[in-house]
N, CA, C, O and the ligand as a Tripos MOL2 file, in Angstrom:
@<TRIPOS>MOLECULE
protein
  305   303    77     0     0
PROTEIN
NO_CHARGES

@<TRIPOS>ATOM
      1 N          64.0000   30.9100   99.6960 N.3       1 MET1
      2 CA         63.2880   32.0670  100.2330 C.3       1 MET1
      3 C          63.9360   32.5360  101.5300 C.2       1 MET1
      4 O          64.6240   31.7800  102.2160 O.2       1 MET1
      5 N          63.6970   33.7970  101.8410 N.am      2 LYS2
      6 CA         64.2550   34.3810  103.0620 C.3       2 LYS2
      7 C          63.1890   34.4590  104.1390 C.2       2 LYS2
      8 O          62.0120   34.6720  103.8450 O.2       2 LYS2
      9 N          63.6020   34.2860  105.3870 N.am      3 CYS3
     10 CA         62.6590   34.3950  106.4880 C.3       3 CYS3
     11 C          62.2980   35.8640  106.7050 C.2       3 CYS3
     12 O          63.1820   36.7130  106.8180 O.2       3 CYS3
     13 N          60.9960   36.1640  106.7630 N.am      4 VAL4
     14 CA         60.5910   37.5580  106.9350 C.3       4 VAL4
     15 C          60.7440   38.0170  108.3890 C.2       4 VAL4
     16 O          60.7430   39.2160  108.6680 O.2       4 VAL4
     17 N          60.8750   37.0670  109.3030 N.am      5 ILE5
     18 CA         60.9980   37.4250  110.7190 C.3       5 ILE5
     19 C          62.4430   37.7840  111.0690 C.2       5 ILE5
     20 O          62.7160   38.8640  111.5930 O.2       5 ILE5
     21 N          63.3670   36.8570  110.7690 N.am      6 CYS6
     22 CA         64.7580   37.0710  111.2000 C.3       6 CYS6
     23 C          65.6870   37.3200  110.0100 C.2       6 CYS6
     24 O          66.8840   37.5440  110.1920 O.2       6 CYS6
     25 N          65.1350   37.2810  108.7860 N.am      7 HIS7
     26 CA         65.9100   37.4840  107.5620 C.3       7 HIS7
     27 C          66.9830   36.4240  107.3520 C.2       7 HIS7
     28 O          67.9160   36.6190  106.5740 O.2       7 HIS7
     29 N          66.8440   35.3120  108.0460 N.am      8 GLY8
     30 CA         67.7620   34.1960  107.8420 C.3       8 GLY8
     31 C          67.5020   33.5530  106.4940 C.2       8 GLY8
     32 O          66.4100   33.6770  105.9390 O.2       8 GLY8
     33 N          68.4950   32.8720  105.9730 N.am      9 GLU9
     34 CA         68.3200   32.2660  104.6510 C.3       9 GLU9
     35 C          68.1630   30.7650  104.7060 C.2       9 GLU9
     36 O          68.0710   30.1050  103.6710 O.2       9 GLU9
     37 N          68.1310   30.2200  105.9160 N.am     10 GLN10
     38 CA         67.9900   28.7740  106.0350 C.3      10 GLN10
     39 C          66.5290   28.3780  106.2430 C.2      10 GLN10
     40 O          66.1470   27.8840  107.3040 O.2      10 GLN10
     41 N          65.7340   28.6030  105.2180 N.am     11 VAL11
     42 CA         64.3350   28.1820  105.2670 C.3      11 VAL11
     43 C          64.2140   26.8990  104.4540 C.2      11 VAL11
     44 O          64.4530   26.8920  103.2470 O.2      11 VAL11
     45 N          63.8430   25.8190  105.1240 N.am     12 GLU12
     46 CA         63.7950   24.5310  104.4490 C.3      12 GLU12
     47 C          62.4400   23.8710  104.6130 C.2      12 GLU12
     48 O          61.7330   24.0840  105.5990 O.2      12 GLU12
     49 N          62.0970   23.0620  103.6160 N.am     13 ILE13
     50 CA         60.8410   22.3180  103.6930 C.3      13 ILE13
     51 C          61.0890   21.0430  104.4880 C.2      13 ILE13
     52 O          61.8740   20.1870  104.0800 O.2      13 ILE13
     53 N          60.4240   20.9290  105.6050 N.am     14 ILE14
     54 CA         60.5710   19.7280  106.4230 C.3      14 ILE14
     55 C          59.1910   19.2560  106.8870 C.2      14 ILE14
     56 O          58.2030   19.9850  106.8000 O.2      14 ILE14
     57 N          59.1530   18.0260  107.3770 N.am     15 GLN15
     58 CA         57.8910   17.5130  107.9080 C.3      15 GLN15
     59 C          57.7960   17.8510  109.3910 C.2      15 GLN15
     60 O          58.7000   17.5620  110.1750 O.2      15 GLN15
     61 N          56.6850   18.4670  109.7480 N.am     16 VAL16
     62 CA         56.4500   18.8010  111.1540 C.3      16 VAL16
     63 C          55.0830   18.2560  111.5560 C.2      16 VAL16
     64 O          54.2510   17.9360  110.7070 O.2      16 VAL16
     65 N          54.8690   18.1560  112.8500 N.am     17 ASN17
     66 CA         53.5510   17.7790  113.3320 C.3      17 ASN17
     67 C          52.7930   19.0310  113.7300 C.2      17 ASN17
     68 O          53.1550   19.7200  114.6840 O.2      17 ASN17
     69 N          51.7410   19.3120  112.9880 N.am     18 GLU18
     70 CA         50.9010   20.4490  113.3170 C.3      18 GLU18
     71 C          49.9170   19.9880  114.3930 C.2      18 GLU18
     72 O          49.3520   18.8990  114.2880 O.2      18 GLU18
     73 N          49.7110   20.7990  115.4130 N.am     19 GLU19
     74 CA         48.8370   20.3960  116.5050 C.3      19 GLU19
     75 C          47.4440   20.9890  116.3490 C.2      19 GLU19
     76 O          47.2850   22.1920  116.1440 O.2      19 GLU19
     77 N          46.4490   20.1340  116.4490 N.am     20 ILE20
     78 CA         45.0710   20.5980  116.4400 C.3      20 ILE20
     79 C          44.4080   20.1180  117.7250 C.2      20 ILE20
     80 O          44.4970   18.9400  118.0720 O.2      20 ILE20
     81 N          43.7520   21.0190  118.4230 N.am     21 ASN21
     82 CA         43.0730   20.6510  119.6600 C.3      21 ASN21
     83 C          41.7290   20.0100  119.3680 C.2      21 ASN21
     84 O          40.9530   20.4900  118.5420 O.2      21 ASN21
     85 N          41.4760   18.9240  120.0600 N.am     22 LEU22
     86 CA         40.1990   18.2330  119.9340 C.3      22 LEU22
     87 C          39.7150   17.9790  121.3590 C.2      22 LEU22
     88 O          40.0730   16.9780  121.9800 O.2      22 LEU22
     89 N          38.9000   18.8950  121.8630 N.am     23 GLY23
     90 CA         38.5140   18.8180  123.2710 C.3      23 GLY23
     91 C          39.7530   18.9830  124.1300 C.2      23 GLY23
     92 O          40.4930   19.9550  123.9760 O.2      23 GLY23
     93 N          39.9860   18.0330  125.0390 N.am     24 ASN24
     94 CA         41.1850   18.0720  125.8640 C.3      24 ASN24
     95 C          42.3750   17.4070  125.1940 C.2      24 ASN24
     96 O          43.4810   17.4030  125.7340 O.2      24 ASN24
     97 N          42.1440   16.8540  124.0300 N.am     25 ASP25
     98 CA         43.1960   16.1120  123.3510 C.3      25 ASP25
     99 C          43.8760   16.9600  122.2810 C.2      25 ASP25
    100 O          43.3310   17.9580  121.8070 O.2      25 ASP25
    101 N          45.0620   16.5400  121.9220 N.am     26 ILE26
    102 CA         45.7870   17.1970  120.8340 C.3      26 ILE26
    103 C          46.0220   16.1670  119.7460 C.2      26 ILE26
    104 O          46.4950   15.0630  120.0140 O.2      26 ILE26
    105 N          45.6900   16.5330  118.5250 N.am     27 VAL27
    106 CA         45.9000   15.6340  117.3990 C.3      27 VAL27
    107 C          47.0690   16.1790  116.5820 C.2      27 VAL27
    108 O          47.0860   17.3520  116.2070 O.2      27 VAL27
    109 N          48.0350   15.3220  116.3150 N.am     28 TYR28
    110 CA         49.1620   15.7190  115.4740 C.3      28 TYR28
    111 C          48.8560   15.4150  114.0170 C.2      28 TYR28
    112 O          48.5000   14.2900  113.6660 O.2      28 TYR28
    113 N          48.9960   16.4110  113.1900 N.am     29 ILE29
    114 CA         48.8060   16.2260  111.7640 C.3      29 ILE29
    115 C          50.1550   16.4370  111.0800 C.2      29 ILE29
    116 O          50.6660   17.5560  111.0730 O.2      29 ILE29
    117 N          50.7410   15.3860  110.5060 N.am     30 PRO30
    118 CA         52.0250   15.5740  109.8280 C.3      30 PRO30
    119 C          51.8490   16.3540  108.5280 C.2      30 PRO30
    120 O          51.0680   15.9620  107.6610 O.2      30 PRO30
    121 N          52.5770   17.4520  108.4000 N.am     31 VAL31
    122 CA         52.5250   18.2440  107.1670 C.3      31 VAL31
    123 C          53.9420   18.6480  106.7690 C.2      31 VAL31
    124 O          54.8280   18.7850  107.6130 O.2      31 VAL31
    125 N          54.1320   18.8330  105.4730 N.am     32 LYS32
    126 CA         55.4230   19.3210  104.9790 C.3      32 LYS32
    127 C          55.2980   20.8080  104.7160 C.2      32 LYS32
    128 O          54.5330   21.2340  103.8500 O.2      32 LYS32
    129 N          56.0450   21.5870  105.4580 N.am     33 ILE33
    130 CA         55.9760   23.0360  105.2840 C.3      33 ILE33
    131 C          57.3850   23.6270  105.3310 C.2      33 ILE33
    132 O          58.3500   22.9450  105.6770 O.2      33 ILE33
    133 N          57.4800   24.8960  104.9790 N.am     34 SER34
    134 CA         58.7550   25.5940  105.0660 C.3      34 SER34
    135 C          58.9510   26.0980  106.4880 C.2      34 SER34
    136 O          58.0690   26.7350  107.0640 O.2      34 SER34
    137 N          60.1170   25.8030  107.0420 N.am     35 VAL35
    138 CA         60.4170   26.2340  108.4010 C.3      35 VAL35
    139 C          61.7660   26.9380  108.4160 C.2      35 VAL35
    140 O          62.7290   26.4600  107.8180 O.2      35 VAL35
    141 N          61.8310   28.0630  109.0940 N.am     36 CYS36
    142 CA         63.1010   28.7770  109.2400 C.3      36 CYS36
    143 C          63.9430   28.0670  110.2790 C.2      36 CYS36
    144 O          63.5170   27.8940  111.4210 O.2      36 CYS36
    145 N          65.1320   27.6560  109.8880 N.am     37 LYS37
    146 CA         65.9850   26.9060  110.8090 C.3      37 LYS37
    147 C          66.6150   27.8150  111.8520 C.2      37 LYS37
    148 O          67.1370   27.3430  112.8620 O.2      37 LYS37
    149 N          66.5680   29.1070  111.6090 N.am     38 THR38
    150 CA         67.1780   30.0380  112.5550 C.3      38 THR38
    151 C          66.2310   30.3860  113.7020 C.2      38 THR38
    152 O          66.5950   30.2840  114.8730 O.2      38 THR38
    153 N          65.0030   30.8020  113.3480 N.am     39 CYS39
    154 CA         64.0890   31.2500  114.4030 C.3      39 CYS39
    155 C          62.8880   30.3310  114.6000 C.2      39 CYS39
    156 O          62.1220   30.5090  115.5480 O.2      39 CYS39
    157 N          62.7170   29.3550  113.7170 N.am     40 GLY40
    158 CA         61.6290   28.4000  113.9020 C.3      40 GLY40
    159 C          60.2990   28.8220  113.3060 C.2      40 GLY40
    160 O          59.3080   28.1020  113.4290 O.2      40 GLY40
    161 N          60.2660   29.9810  112.6610 N.am     41 GLU41
    162 CA         59.0240   30.4440  112.0410 C.3      41 GLU41
    163 C          58.5360   29.4360  110.9980 C.2      41 GLU41
    164 O          59.3140   28.9270  110.1900 O.2      41 GLU41
    165 N          57.2250   29.1600  111.0360 N.am     42 ARG42
    166 CA         56.6590   28.2230  110.0790 C.3      42 ARG42
    167 C          55.9010   28.9730  108.9960 C.2      42 ARG42
    168 O          55.1600   29.9150  109.2760 O.2      42 ARG42
    169 N          56.0960   28.5450  107.7620 N.am     43 TYR43
    170 CA         55.3900   29.1660  106.6320 C.3      43 TYR43
    171 C          54.4430   28.1570  106.0000 C.2      43 TYR43
    172 O          54.8570   27.0950  105.5340 O.2      43 TYR43
    173 N          53.1690   28.5100  105.9950 N.am     44 TYR44
    174 CA         52.1580   27.6180  105.4270 C.3      44 TYR44
    175 C          51.7230   28.1510  104.0720 C.2      44 TYR44
    176 O          51.4030   29.3320  103.9310 O.2      44 TYR44
    177 N          51.7130   27.2790  103.0830 N.am     45 ASP45
    178 CA         51.1540   27.7300  101.8150 C.3      45 ASP45
    179 C          49.6370   27.5530  101.8740 C.2      45 ASP45
    180 O          49.1030   26.9170  102.7820 O.2      45 ASP45
    181 N          48.9590   28.1340  100.8830 N.am     46 ARG46
    182 CA         47.5020   28.1400  100.8870 C.3      46 ARG46
    183 C          46.9270   26.7190  100.9190 C.2      46 ARG46
    184 O          45.9280   26.4440  101.5820 O.2      46 ARG46
    185 N          47.5870   25.8410  100.1860 N.am     47 GLN47
    186 CA         47.1350   24.4560  100.1030 C.3      47 GLN47
    187 C          47.1840   23.7670  101.4690 C.2      47 GLN47
    188 O          46.2610   23.0480  101.8510 O.2      47 GLN47
    189 N          48.2710   24.0000  102.1920 N.am     48 THR48
    190 CA         48.4150   23.3950  103.5110 C.3      48 THR48
    191 C          47.4000   23.9680  104.4950 C.2      48 THR48
    192 O          46.8270   23.2350  105.3010 O.2      48 THR48
    193 N          47.1780   25.2830  104.4260 N.am     49 MET49
    194 CA         46.1800   25.9120  105.2930 C.3      49 MET49
    195 C          44.8040   25.2870  105.0660 C.2      49 MET49
    196 O          44.0750   24.9690  106.0060 O.2      49 MET49
    197 N          44.4770   25.1230  103.7840 N.am     50 GLN50
    198 CA         43.1800   24.5460  103.4150 C.3      50 GLN50
    199 C          43.0740   23.1090  103.9130 C.2      50 GLN50
    200 O          42.0430   22.6940  104.4420 O.2      50 GLN50
    201 N          44.1620   22.3580  103.7330 N.am     51 PHE51
    202 CA         44.2340   20.9670  104.1730 C.3      51 PHE51
    203 C          43.9760   20.8770  105.6830 C.2      51 PHE51
    204 O          43.2070   20.0320  106.1410 O.2      51 PHE51
    205 N          44.6220   21.7500  106.4390 N.am     52 LEU52
    206 CA         44.4650   21.7230  107.8960 C.3      52 LEU52
    207 C          43.0550   22.1440  108.3210 C.2      52 LEU52
    208 O          42.4870   21.5870  109.2600 O.2      52 LEU52
    209 N          42.5020   23.1280  107.6190 N.am     53 GLU53
    210 CA         41.1310   23.5560  107.9290 C.3      53 GLU53
    211 C          40.1390   22.4380  107.6660 C.2      53 GLU53
    212 O          39.2170   22.2090  108.4490 O.2      53 GLU53
    213 N          40.3400   21.7400  106.5440 N.am     54 ASP54
    214 CA         39.4500   20.6180  106.2120 C.3      54 ASP54
    215 C          39.5340   19.5330  107.2760 C.2      54 ASP54
    216 O          38.5150   19.0020  107.7170 O.2      54 ASP54
    217 N          40.7540   19.2110  107.6820 N.am     55 ILE55
    218 CA         40.9370   18.1670  108.6930 C.3      55 ILE55
    219 C          40.2880   18.5730  110.0120 C.2      55 ILE55
    220 O          39.6480   17.7620  110.6830 O.2      55 ILE55
    221 N          40.4650   19.8390  110.3700 N.am     56 GLU56
    222 CA         39.9010   20.3090  111.6310 C.3      56 GLU56
    223 C          38.3840   20.1230  111.6470 C.2      56 GLU56
    224 O          37.8000   19.7560  112.6670 O.2      56 GLU56
    225 N          37.7620   20.3820  110.5010 N.am     57 LYS57
    226 CA         36.3040   20.2200  110.4080 C.3      57 LYS57
    227 C          35.8980   18.7500  110.4790 C.2      57 LYS57
    228 O          34.8420   18.4070  111.0110 O.2      57 LYS57
    229 N          36.7560   17.8910  109.9350 N.am     58 LYS58
    230 CA         36.4040   16.4670  109.8550 C.3      58 LYS58
    231 C          36.7370   15.6850  111.1240 C.2      58 LYS58
    232 O          36.2160   14.5920  111.3450 O.2      58 LYS58
    233 N          37.6080   16.2560  111.9550 N.am     59 LEU59
    234 CA         38.1450   15.4780  113.0770 C.3      59 LEU59
    235 C          37.0890   14.8870  113.9930 C.2      59 LEU59
    236 O          37.1780   13.7240  114.3860 O.2      59 LEU59
    237 N          36.0800   15.6990  114.3360 N.am     60 HIS60
    238 CA         35.0710   15.2050  115.2690 C.3      60 HIS60
    239 C          34.3470   13.9860  114.7030 C.2      60 HIS60
    240 O          34.0580   13.0300  115.4220 O.2      60 HIS60
    241 N          34.0610   14.0380  113.3990 N.am     61 ALA61
    242 CA         33.3470   12.9390  112.7610 C.3      61 ALA61
    243 C          34.2350   11.7080  112.5820 C.2      61 ALA61
    244 O          33.7450   10.5810  112.5110 O.2      61 ALA61
    245 N          35.5300   11.9380  112.5120 N.am     62 GLU62
    246 CA         36.4260   10.8320  112.1890 C.3      62 GLU62
    247 C          37.3470   10.4470  113.3410 C.2      62 GLU62
    248 O          38.4640    9.9750  113.1270 O.2      62 GLU62
    249 N          36.8650   10.6540  114.5600 N.am     63 GLN63
    250 CA         37.7060   10.3430  115.7180 C.3      63 GLN63
    251 C          38.1330    8.8860  115.7540 C.2      63 GLN63
    252 O          39.1880    8.5490  116.2910 O.2      63 GLN63
    253 N          37.2880    8.0110  115.1650 N.am     64 GLY64
    254 CA         37.6030    6.5860  115.1470 C.3      64 GLY64
    255 C          38.8620    6.2650  114.3670 C.2      64 GLY64
    256 O          39.4660    5.2110  114.5640 O.2      64 GLY64
    257 N          39.2670    7.1770  113.4720 N.am     65 LYS65
    258 CA         40.4590    6.9490  112.6540 C.3      65 LYS65
    259 C          41.7440    7.3260  113.3950 C.2      65 LYS65
    260 O          42.8500    7.0350  112.9400 O.2      65 LYS65
    261 N          41.5710    7.9760  114.5410 N.am     66 LEU66
    262 CA         42.7560    8.4230  115.2730 C.3      66 LEU66
    263 C          43.2550    7.3250  116.1950 C.2      66 LEU66
    264 O          42.4710    6.5570  116.7540 O.2      66 LEU66
    265 N          44.5770    7.2630  116.3460 N.am     67 LYS67
    266 CA         45.1000    6.3170  117.3250 C.3      67 LYS67
    267 C          45.9240    7.0660  118.3590 C.2      67 LYS67
    268 O          46.5650    8.0780  118.0750 O.2      67 LYS67
    269 N          45.8820    6.5290  119.5620 N.am     68 GLU68
    270 CA         46.5790    7.1910  120.6620 C.3      68 GLU68
    271 C          48.0650    6.8590  120.6170 C.2      68 GLU68
    272 O          48.4470    5.6900  120.5630 O.2      68 GLU68
    273 N          48.8870    7.8820  120.6390 N.am     69 VAL69
    274 CA         50.3310    7.6530  120.6130 C.3      69 VAL69
    275 C          51.0210    8.1450  121.8740 C.2      69 VAL69
    276 O          52.2220    7.9460  122.0540 O.2      69 VAL69
    277 N          50.2630    8.7810  122.7360 N.am     70 GLY70
    278 CA         50.8360    9.3000  123.9730 C.3      70 GLY70
    279 C          49.7730   10.0390  124.7220 C.2      70 GLY70
    280 O          48.6200   10.0950  124.2940 O.2      70 GLY70
    281 N          50.1520   10.6040  125.8350 N.am     71 LYS71
    282 CA         49.1760   11.3510  126.6100 C.3      71 LYS71
    283 C          49.6740   12.7600  126.8320 C.2      71 LYS71
    284 O          50.8770   13.0210  126.8710 O.2      71 LYS71
    285 N          48.7300   13.6510  126.9760 N.am     72 VAL72
    286 CA         49.0980   15.0130  127.3240 C.3      72 VAL72
    287 C          48.8840   15.1350  128.8290 C.2      72 VAL72
    288 O          47.7840   14.9050  129.3310 O.2      72 VAL72
    289 N          49.9320   15.4940  129.5290 N.am     73 LEU73
    290 CA         49.8660   15.5400  130.9830 C.3      73 LEU73
    291 C          50.0450   16.9670  131.4850 C.2      73 LEU73
    292 O          50.7380   17.7760  130.8690 O.2      73 LEU73
    293 N          49.4140   17.2560  132.6020 N.am     74 VAL74
    294 CA         49.5520   18.5760  133.2000 C.3      74 VAL74
    295 C          50.1620   18.4340  134.5790 C.2      74 VAL74
    296 O          49.7320   17.5870  135.3610 O.2      74 VAL74
    297 N          51.1370   19.2330  134.8850 N.am     75 TYR75
    298 CA         51.7750   19.2040  136.2000 C.3      75 TYR75
    299 C          51.0790   20.1830  137.1230 C.2      75 TYR75
    300 O          50.8550   21.3370  136.7560 O.2      75 TYR75
    301 N          50.7380   19.7330  138.3120 N.am     76 GLY76
    302 CA         50.1900   20.6440  139.3140 C.3      76 GLY76
    303 C          48.6810   20.7600  139.2570 C.2      76 GLY76
    304 O          48.0890   21.4960  140.0470 O.2      76 GLY76
    305 ZN         63.6280   33.1150  110.7880 Zn       77 ZN77
@<TRIPOS>BOND
     1     1     2 1
     2     2     3 1
     3     3     4 2
     4     3     5 am
     5     5     6 1
     6     6     7 1
     7     7     8 2
     8     7     9 am
     9     9    10 1
    10    10    11 1
    11    11    12 2
    12    11    13 am
    13    13    14 1
    14    14    15 1
    15    15    16 2
    16    15    17 am
    17    17    18 1
    18    18    19 1
    19    19    20 2
    20    19    21 am
    21    21    22 1
    22    22    23 1
    23    23    24 2
    24    23    25 am
    25    25    26 1
    26    26    27 1
    27    27    28 2
    28    27    29 am
    29    29    30 1
    30    30    31 1
    31    31    32 2
    32    31    33 am
    33    33    34 1
    34    34    35 1
    35    35    36 2
    36    35    37 am
    37    37    38 1
    38    38    39 1
    39    39    40 2
    40    39    41 am
    41    41    42 1
    42    42    43 1
    43    43    44 2
    44    43    45 am
    45    45    46 1
    46    46    47 1
    47    47    48 2
    48    47    49 am
    49    49    50 1
    50    50    51 1
    51    51    52 2
    52    51    53 am
    53    53    54 1
    54    54    55 1
    55    55    56 2
    56    55    57 am
    57    57    58 1
    58    58    59 1
    59    59    60 2
    60    59    61 am
    61    61    62 1
    62    62    63 1
    63    63    64 2
    64    63    65 am
    65    65    66 1
    66    66    67 1
    67    67    68 2
    68    67    69 am
    69    69    70 1
    70    70    71 1
    71    71    72 2
    72    71    73 am
    73    73    74 1
    74    74    75 1
    75    75    76 2
    76    75    77 am
    77    77    78 1
    78    78    79 1
    79    79    80 2
    80    79    81 am
    81    81    82 1
    82    82    83 1
    83    83    84 2
    84    83    85 am
    85    85    86 1
    86    86    87 1
    87    87    88 2
    88    87    89 am
    89    89    90 1
    90    90    91 1
    91    91    92 2
    92    91    93 am
    93    93    94 1
    94    94    95 1
    95    95    96 2
    96    95    97 am
    97    97    98 1
    98    98    99 1
    99    99   100 2
   100    99   101 am
   101   101   102 1
   102   102   103 1
   103   103   104 2
   104   103   105 am
   105   105   106 1
   106   106   107 1
   107   107   108 2
   108   107   109 am
   109   109   110 1
   110   110   111 1
   111   111   112 2
   112   111   113 am
   113   113   114 1
   114   114   115 1
   115   115   116 2
   116   115   117 am
   117   117   118 1
   118   118   119 1
   119   119   120 2
   120   119   121 am
   121   121   122 1
   122   122   123 1
   123   123   124 2
   124   123   125 am
   125   125   126 1
   126   126   127 1
   127   127   128 2
   128   127   129 am
   129   129   130 1
   130   130   131 1
   131   131   132 2
   132   131   133 am
   133   133   134 1
   134   134   135 1
   135   135   136 2
   136   135   137 am
   137   137   138 1
   138   138   139 1
   139   139   140 2
   140   139   141 am
   141   141   142 1
   142   142   143 1
   143   143   144 2
   144   143   145 am
   145   145   146 1
   146   146   147 1
   147   147   148 2
   148   147   149 am
   149   149   150 1
   150   150   151 1
   151   151   152 2
   152   151   153 am
   153   153   154 1
   154   154   155 1
   155   155   156 2
   156   155   157 am
   157   157   158 1
   158   158   159 1
   159   159   160 2
   160   159   161 am
   161   161   162 1
   162   162   163 1
   163   163   164 2
   164   163   165 am
   165   165   166 1
   166   166   167 1
   167   167   168 2
   168   167   169 am
   169   169   170 1
   170   170   171 1
   171   171   172 2
   172   171   173 am
   173   173   174 1
   174   174   175 1
   175   175   176 2
   176   175   177 am
   177   177   178 1
   178   178   179 1
   179   179   180 2
   180   179   181 am
   181   181   182 1
   182   182   183 1
   183   183   184 2
   184   183   185 am
   185   185   186 1
   186   186   187 1
   187   187   188 2
   188   187   189 am
   189   189   190 1
   190   190   191 1
   191   191   192 2
   192   191   193 am
   193   193   194 1
   194   194   195 1
   195   195   196 2
   196   195   197 am
   197   197   198 1
   198   198   199 1
   199   199   200 2
   200   199   201 am
   201   201   202 1
   202   202   203 1
   203   203   204 2
   204   203   205 am
   205   205   206 1
   206   206   207 1
   207   207   208 2
   208   207   209 am
   209   209   210 1
   210   210   211 1
   211   211   212 2
   212   211   213 am
   213   213   214 1
   214   214   215 1
   215   215   216 2
   216   215   217 am
   217   217   218 1
   218   218   219 1
   219   219   220 2
   220   219   221 am
   221   221   222 1
   222   222   223 1
   223   223   224 2
   224   223   225 am
   225   225   226 1
   226   226   227 1
   227   227   228 2
   228   227   229 am
   229   229   230 1
   230   230   231 1
   231   231   232 2
   232   231   233 am
   233   233   234 1
   234   234   235 1
   235   235   236 2
   236   235   237 am
   237   237   238 1
   238   238   239 1
   239   239   240 2
   240   239   241 am
   241   241   242 1
   242   242   243 1
   243   243   244 2
   244   243   245 am
   245   245   246 1
   246   246   247 1
   247   247   248 2
   248   247   249 am
   249   249   250 1
   250   250   251 1
   251   251   252 2
   252   251   253 am
   253   253   254 1
   254   254   255 1
   255   255   256 2
   256   255   257 am
   257   257   258 1
   258   258   259 1
   259   259   260 2
   260   259   261 am
   261   261   262 1
   262   262   263 1
   263   263   264 2
   264   263   265 am
   265   265   266 1
   266   266   267 1
   267   267   268 2
   268   267   269 am
   269   269   270 1
   270   270   271 1
   271   271   272 2
   272   271   273 am
   273   273   274 1
   274   274   275 1
   275   275   276 2
   276   275   277 am
   277   277   278 1
   278   278   279 1
   279   279   280 2
   280   279   281 am
   281   281   282 1
   282   282   283 1
   283   283   284 2
   284   283   285 am
   285   285   286 1
   286   286   287 1
   287   287   288 2
   288   287   289 am
   289   289   290 1
   290   290   291 1
   291   291   292 2
   292   291   293 am
   293   293   294 1
   294   294   295 1
   295   295   296 2
   296   295   297 am
   297   297   298 1
   298   298   299 1
   299   299   300 2
   300   299   301 am
   301   301   302 1
   302   302   303 1
   303   303   304 2
@<TRIPOS>SUBSTRUCTURE
     1 MET1         2 RESIDUE 1 A MET
     2 LYS2         6 RESIDUE 1 A LYS
     3 CYS3        10 RESIDUE 1 A CYS
     4 VAL4        14 RESIDUE 1 A VAL
     5 ILE5        18 RESIDUE 1 A ILE
     6 CYS6        22 RESIDUE 1 A CYS
     7 HIS7        26 RESIDUE 1 A HIS
     8 GLY8        30 RESIDUE 1 A GLY
     9 GLU9        34 RESIDUE 1 A GLU
    10 GLN10       38 RESIDUE 1 A GLN
    11 VAL11       42 RESIDUE 1 A VAL
    12 GLU12       46 RESIDUE 1 A GLU
    13 ILE13       50 RESIDUE 1 A ILE
    14 ILE14       54 RESIDUE 1 A ILE
    15 GLN15       58 RESIDUE 1 A GLN
    16 VAL16       62 RESIDUE 1 A VAL
    17 ASN17       66 RESIDUE 1 A ASN
    18 GLU18       70 RESIDUE 1 A GLU
    19 GLU19       74 RESIDUE 1 A GLU
    20 ILE20       78 RESIDUE 1 A ILE
    21 ASN21       82 RESIDUE 1 A ASN
    22 LEU22       86 RESIDUE 1 A LEU
    23 GLY23       90 RESIDUE 1 A GLY
    24 ASN24       94 RESIDUE 1 A ASN
    25 ASP25       98 RESIDUE 1 A ASP
    26 ILE26      102 RESIDUE 1 A ILE
    27 VAL27      106 RESIDUE 1 A VAL
    28 TYR28      110 RESIDUE 1 A TYR
    29 ILE29      114 RESIDUE 1 A ILE
    30 PRO30      118 RESIDUE 1 A PRO
    31 VAL31      122 RESIDUE 1 A VAL
    32 LYS32      126 RESIDUE 1 A LYS
    33 ILE33      130 RESIDUE 1 A ILE
    34 SER34      134 RESIDUE 1 A SER
    35 VAL35      138 RESIDUE 1 A VAL
    36 CYS36      142 RESIDUE 1 A CYS
    37 LYS37      146 RESIDUE 1 A LYS
    38 THR38      150 RESIDUE 1 A THR
    39 CYS39      154 RESIDUE 1 A CYS
    40 GLY40      158 RESIDUE 1 A GLY
    41 GLU41      162 RESIDUE 1 A GLU
    42 ARG42      166 RESIDUE 1 A ARG
    43 TYR43      170 RESIDUE 1 A TYR
    44 TYR44      174 RESIDUE 1 A TYR
    45 ASP45      178 RESIDUE 1 A ASP
    46 ARG46      182 RESIDUE 1 A ARG
    47 GLN47      186 RESIDUE 1 A GLN
    48 THR48      190 RESIDUE 1 A THR
    49 MET49      194 RESIDUE 1 A MET
    50 GLN50      198 RESIDUE 1 A GLN
    51 PHE51      202 RESIDUE 1 A PHE
    52 LEU52      206 RESIDUE 1 A LEU
    53 GLU53      210 RESIDUE 1 A GLU
    54 ASP54      214 RESIDUE 1 A ASP
    55 ILE55      218 RESIDUE 1 A ILE
    56 GLU56      222 RESIDUE 1 A GLU
    57 LYS57      226 RESIDUE 1 A LYS
    58 LYS58      230 RESIDUE 1 A LYS
    59 LEU59      234 RESIDUE 1 A LEU
    60 HIS60      238 RESIDUE 1 A HIS
    61 ALA61      242 RESIDUE 1 A ALA
    62 GLU62      246 RESIDUE 1 A GLU
    63 GLN63      250 RESIDUE 1 A GLN
    64 GLY64      254 RESIDUE 1 A GLY
    65 LYS65      258 RESIDUE 1 A LYS
    66 LEU66      262 RESIDUE 1 A LEU
    67 LYS67      266 RESIDUE 1 A LYS
    68 GLU68      270 RESIDUE 1 A GLU
    69 VAL69      274 RESIDUE 1 A VAL
    70 GLY70      278 RESIDUE 1 A GLY
    71 LYS71      282 RESIDUE 1 A LYS
    72 VAL72      286 RESIDUE 1 A VAL
    73 LEU73      290 RESIDUE 1 A LEU
    74 VAL74      294 RESIDUE 1 A VAL
    75 TYR75      298 RESIDUE 1 A TYR
    76 GLY76      302 RESIDUE 1 A GLY
    77 ZN77       305 GROUP 0 **** ****
């Protein structure tokens, strides 16, 4: 497929960490999506969108399943 933003042809399916905010925290959700290697545009299929929406709804109830892998820090 071609990138609709930059018309580049290097759109590949790779695993990325999608970020979901949970209060002051950020939860990384690993998903496989198409990403344009030229401009970085991410393409989500309907299934992935639905998957992320479902997770977002469940996150508050399932916080116990999350593990801390780092901290988000603010400068200043
Ligand atoms: Zn692009």
